[in-house]
C-alpha positions in Angstrom: -6.9 -0.6 2.7 -7.1 0.1 -1.0 -5.4 3.0 -2.8 -8.8 4.6 -3.4 -9.6 4.4 0.3 -6.3 6.0 1.1 -6.9 8.7 -1.5 -10.2 9.6 0.2 -8.7 9.9 3.7 -8.5 13.3 5.3 -4.9 14.3 6.3 -5.5 14.0 10.0 -6.9 10.5 9.7 -4.1 9.3 7.4 -1.5 10.8 9.8 -3.1 9.1 12.8 -3.1 5.7 11.0 0.6 6.3 10.1 1.4 7.0 13.7 -0.4 3.8 14.8 1.6 1.7 12.4 4.8 3.4 13.5 4.1 2.7 17.1 3.3 -0.9 16.4 6.6 -1.2 14.5 8.6 0.4 17.3 6.9 -1.9 19.9 7.4 -4.9 17.7 3.7 -5.6 17.8 3.5 -6.6 14.1 4.1 -10.1 13.1 6.6 -11.0 10.4 3.6 -12.2 8.3 2.0 -8.8 8.4 5.2 -6.7 8.3 5.4 -6.3 4.5 1.8 -5.2 4.3 2.0 -2.8 7.1 5.2 -1.2 5.8 3.6 -0.9 2.4 0.5 0.7 3.9 2.7 3.1 5.9 4.5 4.1 2.8 1.2 4.8 0.9 -0.1 6.8 3.9 3.1 8.9 4.0 2.9 9.6 0.3 -0.7 10.6 0.7 0.1 13.0 3.6 3.0 14.5 1.6 0.7 15.0 -1.4 -1.9 16.7 0.8 0.7 19.0 2.3 2.1 19.9 -1.1 -1.4 20.6 -2.5 -2.2 22.8 0.5 1.1 24.7 0.1 0.4 25.3 -3.6 -3.1 26.6 -2.8 -1.8 29.0 -0.2 0.9 30.3 -2.5 -1.8 31.0 -5.1 -3.9 32.8 -2.6 -1.0 34.9 -1.4 0.0 35.8 -4.9 -3.5 36.7 -5.9 -4.0 38.9 -2.9 -0.6 40.6 -3.2 -0.8 44.2 -4.4 0.8 44.8 -7.9 
């Protein structure tokens, strides 16, 4: 999965992919040959999810501040 594809993922989809990788790691279903790639992908997905959460939090703060009476 490319960085651009990850960037275009919705939060829920990215989180689900991250959970799948995590489960595979816990169950030792990932071969040594694929381990590095899967950990790297998981890291990119986690960063993407964190970014989405931060952006949403910032937007909500703006809305609350805008709607607050002076």
